[in-house]
N, C-alpha and C positions, 0 to 999 in steps of 0.2 A: 853826451850819450856815449856808451861803450858798446860796440858791436861784438856779439858772440855768435858762434856757429854751433849747431847741433848736428851730429852725424847719426841719422837713423840707419841702423845696419841690419843685415841678415847674415850674421857671422856664421861661419861653418867650422869644419873640423880641422882645417889646415891653417895653422897660425901664420904661415908665410903669406898666404893669400889674404888673410885678414889684415896683416901688417901692411901689405901693399895698398889695400883699400884705404886704410887709415892715413897712410903717407900721401896718397893722392888727395884725400879730403883735406888734410892739413894744408897742403900747398894751395889748393883752390880757395879754401877759407881765408888764408892769409892774403891772397890776391884780391879778395873781395873786402878786405879791410877789417876782418875779424881779429880780435886780440886774443881770443881763447876758443879752443875747439873742445866740445864735450862729446864723448862717445858712450855707448851703453855698457851695462853690465856684461861681463864675459865677451868683451869686444875682440879679444885676441884669440879666444878658443871657446867655442860653444859645442859641447859634445856630451850628451847624456849617457853614452856608452863609456862607463868609467874604466873598463879595462883598456879600451883603445885610448882614452884620454890619458891614462897613466903612462902608456908607452910614449905618447907625445910629450908629456911633461918631463919624462925621464930622458928624452932624446938629447943628443949632443946639440948644443946651441940654443935650446929653449930658454935656459936661464939667462941668456944674453939679451933677451928682448927688452927688458927695462933699460939697459944701456942704449940699445938702438932707438928706443922710443924717446929717450932723453935727447939723443943726438938729432932725431927728427924734429923735435920742438925747436932746437937751436937753428937747424938748417932752414926750416920753413919760416922761422921768425914768429912763432905763435905759441902761446901756452897750450899745453895738451893735457886735458883731464881725461885720462883713461878710466872709463867707468869701472872696469875690473878685469882681472885675469887670474887664473888659478896659479898659485905658487906653492912649492913644497914647504911642509911644516915638520919640525923635529918629531912630532908624534907619529909620523907616518901618514897622516892625513894631509889635506891641502888647506890653504887659506884662500878665501875669495877676496882679493886685494885690489883696491883702487890706488891709482898713482896720479899725482898731479906734478907734471913736469913743466917748470918755467922756461920761457924762451931765452932767458939770460944764462942758462946753463947751471943755475943754482941747484941745490939739493932738492930732490923730489919730496913731496909730502905723501905719506902712505896712510891708508886706512883699511883695516881688515873688517869685513862684514860682521856685525855683532849678532844679528838675529838670523838663524838658519831656517830655511823654508822646509818644514816638515808638516805636510798636509795631505789629506785625502779628500779630493773634490767630488762633488755629486756627479760630475761628468765622467767619473771613472779614473781620472788622472790621479796618480799618487807620486809624491815627491818626498824624498828623505835626504835633504842636503847634508844633514849631520852624519850620514853614513860615510861620506867621503871628506867632509870639511870640518875643521875646527873653528869655533867662534873666535872673533876678535876680542880684544880686552880694553880698548881705549877709544875715546872720542877724538876726532881729528879735525883741525881747521887749517886752511891755507891763509897765511897772513900776507897782505900786500898784493893780492892778485888783481888783474884788471877790473874785476867786479868786487873789489873790497875784500872783506873777511868772508871766506867761503867755507861753509861746513860741508863735510863729506859724509855721505850715507850710501847705502846700496839697497835697492829694490825692496825686499821684505821688511827692511828697517822702517819703512813708511808706516807700518801698522803699530808702531810702538812709540806713543807720544812722549815718553820720558826722554828719549834721545833728542827729540826736537825741542823739548823744554830746555835741555842743557844747551843746545845750540842757540836757543833764544837768550838764555842767560849770558852767553858769550857774545851776544849782539852781532850775530852773523848777518851780513848784508845779503848774502845769497846762500842757498843750500842746493847742492847737487844730489839728485836722486836717480842715478842711472839704473836701468831696469831691463829685465827680460820677463815681463809679466805674461802669465798665461792668458788666453783669450777669455775664458769664463770669468776669472777674477778681474781682468782688465775692464770688460764690459760692465761689470757690476760696480767696481770701486775705484778705478784708476783716476778719473777726473776729480771725483769728490775728495779723495784722500789727498791728492796733490794740492787742491785749492785749500783744504783745511790746514795743511802744514804751512803753506805760505801765510795764511791769515794768522795762525797761532804765533808764528815767529816774527810776524811783520817783516817778512823778507821775501826776496825773489826766490822762486824755485825753478831749477833748471833740470829737466828730466829727459835725458836722451834715452831712447828705447830701441830694443830689438823688434823686428817686424817680420811677419809672414812665416812661410814653411821653410824650415832649416834642414840642412843635410842630415842631422841626427834624428829627424823625424818629429821634432816638436814644432808647435806653431805659437808664435808670440803676437802680442796685441798691437804693438806700434804706438801711434799717437804721442810721439815726442812732444813735450810741452815746455813752455815758459810761462810762469804765473807771476803776476806782480804782487806786492805786499797786501793789496786790498782784496786779492783773490780773483782778479780779472785775468782771463787767458789771453796772453799776447801772441802766442804761437802754438798751433796744433798741427802737426805734420801728417795726421791721418794714418790710415793703415794700408795704403795702396802699394807701398814698397820702400826700399832704401833711398836715401838721398840726403842732401845738405839743406838745412834750414837756417835762417838768420834772424836775429832779434837785436834791436837796439835797446840797451838797458839804461834807464835814467835813474842813477843812484840817489838823486835828490828826492825821488818818490818815497824812499824809505822813511826819511825824517818827517815828511808830510803826513804819512799814514800813522807813524808812531806818535805824532803830536795830536792827531785827531782821535785816535783810539789808543791810549797809552797802556795797553794791557801788560806789556813787559814791566813797566814802571809800577803798575798797580798790583803785581803778583805778590801773593802771600803764601807762606808755608802752610800746607794742609795738615791739621792736627792728625797724628796717628791714632788709629782706633785702639781702645783699651781691651785687654783680654776679658772675655765674659766670665 
């Protein structure tokens, strides 16, 4: 068994306060025997006011947070999967970037969110992530993590099966899906999509989430989850507030499920449609 920790957060607009919360969680998780800590999307800075966020990202010291987070992983003695943080991009926009920092001080694995959340919900909420963010361009996996080969995704990526098909091709043992899901979409789709992605990839899904009413005025769904390769929910942290949750991962479960339902081995290329 491999123990992991999920930090369900209510991140705010001050990256230093968010960093302090992550540092405390990393120390506590390591003390409880966890080998890896997973945080949500936008764990370091959650601010829908883009002018204010731009000032924060441009401030002296902000660019040093990845180095500090890498040092935290070493100091606490725990791998740290930072769900994401905004980073500057040459285009003048930002990237929504996940970082995986190993406890041994090795180079981090980076993943930039491929699919940007541009939606208008029936509730009246409207989000245009592409106004401020550039999309990523590559799939990323962490090799040799405490949970085996770990595929990295972020939030809205969950709605695009081709990404998870590729992670399945790469035989990922676990897939991280950190998120800041809205309440309407979370209530409708969060659990079913997480379970579907675990079943399709025959892999564990680890989904640390933001929760509750944030400083910037948004409300997020919570329900940080761990799903096993059969689609069973091993951990659901609910929506009552931030906190640490723990789950013991049995990696032998992956082989058992893939032997029982060998969908990855049975996969065939879908013929492309011909022009009419």
